C-alpha positions as CSV (number, residue, x, y, z in Angstrom):
1,M,0.8,-6.3,3.1
2,D,0.6,-5.2,6.8
3,L,-1.5,-8.4,7.2
4,L,1.7,-10.4,6.8
5,A,3.1,-9.0,10.1
6,E,-0.3,-9.3,11.8
7,A,-0.8,-12.9,10.6
8,A,2.7,-13.8,11.9
9,Q,1.9,-12.3,15.3
10,V,-1.4,-14.2,15.5
11,G,0.4,-17.4,14.6
12,E,3.2,-16.8,17.1
13,E,0.8,-16.2,19.9
14,G,-0.7,-19.6,19.2
15,A,-4.3,-18.4,18.6
16,P,-6.5,-21.0,16.7
17,A,-6.4,-19.1,13.4
18,A,-6.3,-19.5,9.7
19,L,-5.1,-17.3,6.8
20,A,-7.2,-17.1,3.6
21,T,-5.5,-15.9,0.5
22,V,-6.9,-15.3,-3.0
23,I,-4.7,-17.2,-5.3
24,R,-6.5,-17.0,-8.6
25,T,-9.3,-15.0,-10.2
26,A,-11.1,-15.0,-13.5
27,G,-13.6,-12.4,-14.7
28,S,-15.1,-9.7,-12.5
29,T,-14.2,-10.3,-8.8
30,P,-14.1,-8.0,-5.8
31,R,-10.5,-8.8,-4.9
32,H,-7.5,-10.1,-6.8
33,P,-4.6,-12.5,-6.2
34,G,-2.7,-11.7,-3.0
35,A,-5.8,-10.4,-1.0
36,K,-5.8,-11.9,2.5
37,M,-8.0,-12.3,5.5
38,I,-7.0,-13.6,8.9
39,V,-9.7,-15.6,10.7
40,V,-9.4,-16.3,14.4
41,R,-11.8,-19.0,15.6
42,G,-14.5,-17.7,17.9
43,D,-14.9,-19.5,21.2
44,G,-18.1,-20.3,23.0
45,G,-20.2,-19.6,19.9
46,A,-18.7,-16.1,19.4
47,Y,-18.4,-15.0,15.8
48,P,-14.9,-15.4,14.5
49,I,-12.6,-12.4,14.6
50,T,-11.5,-11.3,11.1
51,T,-8.8,-8.9,9.9
52,G,-8.7,-7.9,6.2
53,T,-11.2,-9.0,3.6
54,I,-11.3,-11.2,0.5
55,G,-14.3,-9.4,-1.0
56,G,-17.2,-9.4,1.3
57,G,-20.7,-10.8,0.6
58,K,-21.4,-14.5,0.3
59,I,-17.9,-15.5,-0.8
60,E,-16.5,-14.1,2.4
61,L,-19.0,-15.8,4.6
62,E,-18.2,-19.2,3.0
63,V,-14.5,-18.6,3.3
64,I,-14.8,-17.6,7.0
65,E,-16.7,-20.9,7.6
66,A,-14.0,-22.9,5.9
67,A,-11.3,-21.0,7.7
68,V,-12.9,-21.7,11.1
69,A,-12.7,-25.4,10.3
70,V,-9.1,-25.1,9.4
71,A,-8.4,-23.1,12.6
72,K,-10.0,-26.0,14.5
73,G,-7.6,-28.5,13.0
74,A,-9.0,-29.4,9.6
75,P,-6.3,-29.6,6.8
76,A,-5.5,-26.7,4.6
77,A,-8.2,-26.2,2.0
78,R,-8.4,-25.0,-1.6
79,V,-11.8,-23.3,-2.3
80,V,-13.0,-22.5,-5.8
81,K,-16.3,-20.6,-6.2
82,H,-18.0,-19.1,-9.2
83,L,-19.7,-16.0,-7.9
84,V,-22.8,-16.3,-10.0
85,R,-23.4,-20.0,-10.4
86,D,-22.3,-21.0,-6.9
87,L,-23.3,-18.0,-4.8
88,A,-25.8,-16.0,-6.8
89,M,-23.6,-12.9,-6.6
90,C,-23.6,-10.5,-9.5
91,C,-19.9,-10.0,-10.0
92,G,-19.7,-12.7,-12.7
93,G,-16.2,-14.0,-12.0
94,E,-14.5,-17.0,-10.3
95,M,-12.3,-16.9,-7.2
96,E,-9.9,-19.6,-6.0
97,L,-8.5,-19.3,-2.4
98,W,-6.0,-21.1,-0.3
99,I,-6.9,-21.5,3.4
100,E,-4.1,-22.6,5.7
101,P,-3.6,-22.8,9.5
102,L,-1.2,-20.2,11.1
103,D,1.2,-22.8,12.4
104,A,5.0,-22.5,12.8
105,A,5.6,-23.7,9.2
106,R,3.6,-20.6,8.1
107,W,3.9,-17.8,10.6
108,K,7.7,-17.9,10.7
109,P,8.1,-17.2,6.9
110,L,5.4,-14.6,7.1
111,A,7.3,-12.9,9.9
112,E,10.5,-13.0,7.8
113,A,8.8,-11.5,4.8
114,A,7.3,-8.8,7.0
115,R,10.8,-8.1,8.5
116,R,12.4,-7.7,5.1
117,R,9.7,-5.4,4.0
118,G,10.2,-3.3,7.1
119,K,13.9,-3.1,6.2
120,R,12.9,-2.1,2.7
121,R,14.3,-5.3,1.2
122,A,12.2,-6.8,-1.5
123,C,11.5,-10.6,-1.5
124,V,9.1,-13.2,-2.8
125,L,6.9,-15.2,-0.5
126,V,6.3,-18.7,-1.9
127,T,3.4,-20.8,-0.6
128,G,3.3,-24.5,-1.4
129,L,-0.2,-25.8,-2.0
130,D,-1.4,-29.4,-2.0
131,G,1.4,-31.8,-2.5
132,V,4.3,-29.3,-2.4
133,G,6.1,-29.0,0.9
134,G,3.1,-29.9,2.9
135,G,1.6,-26.5,2.3
136,G,4.5,-24.7,3.9
137,K,6.0,-21.3,3.0
138,D,9.4,-20.0,1.9
139,V,11.0,-16.6,1.4
140,I,13.2,-15.8,-1.6
141,E,15.6,-12.8,-1.4
142,G,14.9,-10.1,-4.0
143,D,12.0,-10.0,-6.4
144,G,13.6,-9.7,-9.8
145,G,11.4,-6.7,-10.6
146,A,8.3,-8.8,-10.1
147,R,5.1,-7.2,-8.9
148,G,1.8,-8.6,-7.6
149,A,1.0,-12.2,-7.1
150,W,0.7,-15.2,-9.3
151,L,-0.1,-18.9,-9.3
152,D,2.3,-21.4,-10.9
153,G,1.1,-25.0,-10.7
154,E,1.1,-26.0,-7.1
155,R,2.9,-22.9,-5.8
156,F,1.7,-19.4,-5.2
157,F,4.2,-16.5,-5.4
158,E,3.8,-13.0,-3.9
159,A,6.2,-10.2,-4.5
160,V,6.7,-8.4,-1.1
161,R,8.0,-5.0,-1.8
162,P,8.8,-2.1,0.6
163,A,5.8,0.2,1.3
164,D,5.4,3.1,-1.0
165,R,6.6,6.3,0.7
166,L,4.7,9.6,0.8
167,L,7.1,12.5,1.1
168,L,5.2,15.5,2.5
169,F,7.3,18.6,1.9
170,G,5.6,20.9,4.3
171,A,3.9,20.3,7.7
172,G,0.9,22.7,7.7
173,H,-2.7,21.9,8.3
174,V,-3.2,20.2,4.9
175,A,-0.3,17.9,5.6
176,V,-1.7,17.1,9.0
177,A,-4.9,16.0,7.4
178,I,-3.2,14.0,4.6
179,A,-0.7,12.1,6.7
180,P,-2.9,9.7,8.8
181,L,-5.2,9.0,5.9
182,A,-2.2,8.1,3.6
183,A,-0.9,5.9,6.4
184,R,-4.2,4.1,6.7
185,V,-4.1,3.1,3.0
186,G,-0.5,1.7,3.3
187,F,1.9,4.6,2.6
188,E,4.9,5.1,4.8
189,V,4.7,8.8,5.6
190,V,7.8,11.0,5.8
191,V,7.3,14.7,6.7
192,C,10.0,17.1,5.5
193,D,10.0,20.6,7.1
194,E,12.7,22.9,8.5
195,D,10.4,24.3,11.2
196,D,10.0,22.0,14.2
197,R,7.1,24.1,15.5
198,F,5.1,22.4,12.8
199,A,7.0,19.2,12.0
200,S,6.6,17.4,15.3
201,A,5.7,13.9,16.5
202,E,2.6,15.3,18.2
203,R,1.2,16.6,15.0
204,F,2.3,13.6,12.9
205,P,2.2,10.5,15.1
206,G,3.8,7.5,13.4
207,A,5.4,9.5,10.6
208,R,9.1,10.0,10.2
209,I,10.1,13.6,10.4
210,L,13.1,15.1,8.6
211,A,14.2,18.7,9.3
212,T,14.9,19.7,5.7
213,F,13.3,20.7,2.4
214,D,16.3,19.5,0.4
215,D,15.7,16.2,-1.5
216,R,19.5,15.5,-1.3
217,D,19.3,15.6,2.5
218,V,16.2,13.5,2.4
219,E,18.0,10.8,0.4
220,K,20.9,10.8,2.9
221,E,18.5,10.5,5.9
222,L,16.5,7.7,4.2
223,G,19.7,5.8,3.3
224,G,19.2,5.6,-0.5
225,P,18.0,7.3,-3.7
226,L,14.4,8.2,-4.2
227,G,12.6,6.1,-6.9
228,A,9.3,4.8,-8.2
229,G,8.1,3.9,-4.7
230,D,8.4,7.6,-3.6
231,Y,5.4,9.9,-3.9
232,A,6.4,13.6,-3.4
233,L,3.8,16.2,-2.4
234,I,4.7,19.9,-2.0
235,V,2.4,21.5,0.5
236,T,4.5,24.2,2.4
237,R,3.2,27.4,3.8
238,D,5.4,29.6,1.5
239,H,5.0,29.9,-2.3
240,A,8.7,30.7,-2.7
241,V,9.6,27.5,-0.8
242,D,7.2,25.6,-2.9
243,Q,8.9,26.9,-6.1
244,A,12.3,26.1,-4.8
245,I,11.3,22.5,-4.0
246,L,9.6,22.1,-7.3
247,E,12.7,23.3,-9.1
248,R,14.6,20.4,-7.5
249,L,12.0,17.7,-7.9
250,L,10.5,18.5,-11.3
251,P,13.4,16.9,-13.3
252,R,13.3,13.8,-11.2
253,G,11.3,11.6,-13.5
254,E,12.1,8.5,-11.4
255,L,9.6,9.6,-8.7
256,G,6.3,7.6,-8.6
257,Y,4.3,10.8,-8.2
258,L,4.9,14.5,-7.9
259,G,2.1,16.8,-6.7
260,L,2.0,20.6,-6.0
261,I,-0.8,22.2,-4.0
262,G,-2.3,25.4,-5.3
263,S,-4.3,27.0,-8.0
264,R,-3.8,26.9,-11.8
265,G,-2.6,30.5,-11.6
266,K,0.1,29.5,-9.2
267,L,1.1,26.6,-11.4
268,G,1.2,28.9,-14.4
269,R,3.5,31.4,-12.7
270,F,5.8,28.7,-11.5
271,R,6.0,27.2,-15.0
272,R,6.9,30.4,-16.6
273,R,9.6,31.1,-14.1
274,L,11.2,27.6,-14.2
275,E,11.0,27.3,-18.0
276,A,12.8,30.7,-18.2
277,K,15.6,29.0,-16.2
278,G,15.6,25.9,-18.5
279,I,14.0,23.7,-15.9
280,G,11.3,21.2,-16.9
281,D,10.5,19.7,-20.3
282,A,7.0,18.9,-21.6
283,A,7.2,15.4,-20.1
284,A,8.2,16.7,-16.7
285,W,5.3,19.2,-16.6
286,G,3.0,16.4,-17.8
287,R,3.9,14.3,-14.8
288,L,3.3,17.0,-12.3
289,R,-0.2,16.9,-10.7
290,S,-1.3,20.4,-9.9
291,P,-3.8,21.5,-8.8
292,V,-3.3,18.4,-6.7
293,G,-6.0,15.8,-5.9
294,M,-9.1,14.6,-7.6
295,D,-11.6,17.2,-8.6
296,I,-14.3,16.7,-6.0
297,G,-14.8,20.4,-5.0
298,A,-12.6,20.0,-1.9
299,E,-12.1,23.0,0.2
300,T,-11.3,22.1,3.9
301,P,-8.0,20.4,4.8
302,E,-9.9,17.2,5.5
303,E,-11.7,17.3,2.1
304,I,-8.4,18.1,0.4
305,A,-6.8,15.1,2.1
306,V,-9.5,12.8,0.7
307,A,-9.0,14.2,-2.8
308,V,-5.2,13.9,-2.6
309,V,-5.1,10.4,-1.1
310,A,-7.6,9.2,-3.7
311,E,-5.2,10.5,-6.4
312,L,-2.2,8.8,-4.7
313,I,-4.1,5.5,-4.7
314,Q,-4.9,5.9,-8.4
315,A,-1.3,6.6,-9.2
316,R,-0.1,3.7,-7.1
317,N,-2.5,1.3,-8.9
318,G,-1.5,2.5,-12.3
319,G,-4.8,4.3,-12.9
320,G,-5.5,7.1,-15.3
321,G,-3.5,10.3,-14.5
322,G,-0.8,10.2,-11.9
323,A,2.9,10.4,-12.5
C-alpha cells in the first residue's frame, strides 16, 4: 500500500507514468487483486523505471509495454492474459489488469487514500473502469470491516487499512535486527523500552520510540486501544521484565500476534508461574508464539530476525500458526 503514496507523488510531479493494478485473478497466479506496479516511461530509449511488481516473468513484461503506451498518451487499458495459453507460463491461471495514466483524476484520490492510511483512518479506494466515471477514482470513508480488493462490474474496490504495527518490547540487538526488516515488509515499527541508551533514533531509524514497557502507556501514546492490527513481540534483556510484560499481554486476545523470545524451558517456567496466579487460559497460551520465529535453526540476531519476520508475515496473511 506504500505504492499509493509513491504513485500519487509520481503523478503530482507530472512524470509520464502509468499505474498497473491486478483487478481479477483465476487459478494459480503470482499476485492477487490489489497488487500494483508504477511504470515511468523511459526517455531516449531507456528502459522504463518500475516500482512494485505484478508478478514478474512474461506477464510483467507485457504489462510494462502496455503501461508505457498509456504513459505516452494512450487511453487506459484493460489487459486479460491466461498465463499458460497466452504466455506459456506454468502458473496455470488468468490475470486481469487495469492500466491507467497517473493524471490528476487519479493521483489526487491516491494521495487522499494514502493520507488517510497514514492517519490510521480506514477507507475504500474505488476505481472506475471503462464506462464508469471516465476511469477516475474516488475515496469512501471507512471500510465497513472489508479487507482486500474485489471487482464489482465496472468498478474495482480496495480496502485501504492502516499499516499493521509491530510493537517491539525491548530494544536490544535482536530488536535492532528485526526492526528494519519488519519495516521493509510493511509493518509500522514501535519500539517500547524504558532505557534510552538502547531505545534511540540512532539504533532504530524510522521507528517510533516509546519510553515504557506498560501496554496501557503504549495505548495512551498511540492514541487508541491495541487491536488485531497490532503485533506484539517481547524481546527485552531481562527475563523478569519479559515475564511482567507477558503477564499483561497474554490475556489480550485482541492482538494480532503475541511472541516471546526464549527457549522452551523459559516458556515452561513462565507458564507455571503465571498459571499459578490464574493468568492465561489454554486459548491464550495457544495464541502465544514461543520460541518465537520459524524453525530455521536461527542463531545470530540477523538470522533470528529473518525467522521472526517470516512468522509475522505468515500471521498477517492468515497462514498456519500465528495468533
